[in-house]
C-alpha positions in Angstrom: 0.2 0.0 -0.2 3.1 2.4 0.9 4.7 1.7 -2.7 1.5 2.3 -4.5 1.5 5.4 -1.9 4.9 6.7 -3.8 3.7 5.6 -6.5 1.1 7.7 -7.2 2.2 10.7 -5.9 5.6 10.2 -8.2 3.2 10.4 -10.9 1.2 13.2 -10.0 4.2 15.5 -9.3 6.0 14.1 -13.0 2.9 14.7 -14.8 2.7 18.3 -12.8 5.7 19.3 -14.0 6.1 17.3 -17.9 2.2 20.2 -17.9 3.8 23.3 -15.9 7.1 23.0 -17.8 10.6 24.8 -17.2 9.9 28.2 -19.2 12.0 32.0 -19.8 11.4 34.6 -20.8 13.2 36.6 -23.6 15.1 38.9 -23.0 13.5 42.0 -24.8 14.4 45.8 -25.8 13.1 46.6 -22.3 14.8 45.1 -20.1 18.3 45.3 -21.6 19.3 48.7 -20.8 17.6 48.2 -17.1 19.9 45.3 -17.0 22.9 47.4 -18.6 21.3 50.7 -15.6 21.4 48.4 -13.2 25.3 46.8 -13.3 26.5 49.4 -14.0 25.0 51.1 -10.7 26.9 47.6 -8.8 30.3 49.3 -10.1 29.8 52.2 -9.3 28.5 51.0 -5.8 31.7 48.5 -5.7 33.9 51.6 -7.2 32.8 53.5 -3.8 32.8 51.2 -1.4 36.7 49.3 -2.7 37.8 53.2 -2.5 37.1 53.1 1.4 40.5 50.8 1.9 43.6 52.3 1.5 45.5 52.9 -2.0 48.6 49.9 -2.2 52.3 49.9 -0.7 54.5 48.8 -2.7 56.9 47.8 -0.6 55.2 45.7 1.3 53.2 43.8 -1.3 56.6 43.4 -4.3 58.6 41.6 -1.9 55.9 38.5 -1.6 57.4 35.9 -3.1 54.2 33.1 -2.5 50.3 33.1 -2.6 51.2 31.4 -0.1 52.6 34.0 2.1 50.1 36.7 0.2 47.9 38.6 2.4 45.2 40.2 0.8 43.2 38.9 -1.5 43.5 37.1 -4.8 42.0 35.3 -7.6 42.5 32.1 -9.0 41.0 32.0 -12.4 38.9 29.1 -14.4 37.4 29.0 -16.9 34.1 29.4 -16.2 34.5 30.7 -13.2 36.9 32.8 -10.6 38.0 31.2 -7.6 38.0 34.2 -4.7 40.9 33.4 -1.9 40.8 36.0 1.5 42.6 36.2 4.5 40.5 37.1 7.2 42.3 39.3 9.9 42.9 37.2 13.1 41.2 39.0 15.7 43.1 38.5 18.3 45.2 41.5 18.4 47.0 39.9 20.8 51.3 38.8 19.0 51.6 35.8 21.8 51.0 32.6 19.1 49.8 34.1 15.4 50.6 31.4 13.1 50.8 28.9 15.8 49.5 25.3 16.5 46.5 28.0 18.0 46.1 29.9 15.7 46.6 29.2 12.6 46.6 30.9 9.4 45.3 28.6 7.2 42.4 28.7 9.6 41.6 32.1 8.8 41.7 31.7 4.8 38.5 31.2 2.9 37.5 30.1 -0.2 34.9 31.3 -2.4 34.2 30.3 -7.0 32.4 33.3 -8.0 30.6 33.7 -11.7 32.6 36.2 -13.5 29.4 38.0 -13.2 29.3 39.1 -9.5 32.6 39.7 -8.7 31.8 43.0 -8.4 29.3 42.4 -5.1 31.8 39.7 -4.0 35.2 42.7 -4.1 33.2 45.1 -2.0 31.5 42.0 0.8 35.6 41.4 2.0 35.9 43.2 5.1 38.2 46.4 5.0 41.2 44.9 7.5 41.6 41.4 4.5 43.4 44.2 2.4 46.1 44.4 4.6 48.9 46.1 1.5 45.9 48.3 0.3 43.9 47.7 -3.0 45.8 45.3 -4.8 44.6 42.1 -6.1 47.2 39.4 -7.0 46.4 37.2 -10.1 46.7 34.1 -11.6 46.1 31.4 -14.0 44.4 28.4 -12.8 46.9 25.8 -12.6 46.6 22.8 -14.9 44.7 24.1 -16.8 43.7 21.6 -20.4 45.0 23.5 -24.2 42.0 23.6 -25.4 40.5 25.4 -22.1 43.0 27.9 -22.5 42.2 30.6 -24.3 39.0 30.6 -22.1 40.4 31.1 -19.1 43.1 33.4 -20.6 39.3 35.4 -22.4 38.9 35.5 -18.6 42.0 36.4 -17.4 41.4 39.9 -20.1 38.3 40.1 -18.0 38.4 40.2 -14.6 41.5 42.5 -15.3 39.3 44.5 -17.6 37.2 44.5 -14.3 39.7 44.9 -11.5 40.2 48.2 -13.7 37.0 49.8 -13.4 36.4 49.5 -9.9 39.8 51.2 -9.5 42.3 47.7 -7.9 45.7 47.6 -9.3 45.7 43.5 -10.4 49.7 42.4 -9.6 49.7 39.3 -12.5 50.7 36.1 -10.7 53.2 33.8 -12.5 54.9 30.6 -12.3 57.9 32.0 -11.6 55.4 34.4 -9.4 54.1 38.5 -8.7 54.6 40.2 -12.0 53.4 43.9 -11.8 50.2 44.6 -14.2 
């Protein structure tokens, strides 16, 4: 009896879904300008918020030799998304045990996969304390990218750099041999 009831409920649900189906409204001319205006407004808002972060200090970030010791946010550009790596500021102001077993830096690191279109919003959400070098962000291409995906990753990298420049963020391109000024 319970099997029959389950079959009935499943059949009713699937038939309801079959009749309604997935609908997608076509993009018409009236929504396109509105969408562009919303994106522009979001970009302007993100630019204003990021302007509150002080300009970058080259003396601090040019000395970094590996992304493991990079303290500012950095991006890994992939074929269909960007991974945002953020090291949150230590909430304990004491210098006792910094980076040790009780206060590891890895516990404060957050990795977030973001669509390219949501990058300004994601950067805007990063706390000001997570930018110790100032308004600079390291950008790297994903490692071990298949040869067929490399042009897509490169286009996404160029798009990310363009977006960061529009936001007033200094780009520090990170290659296989380390950082290079972008």
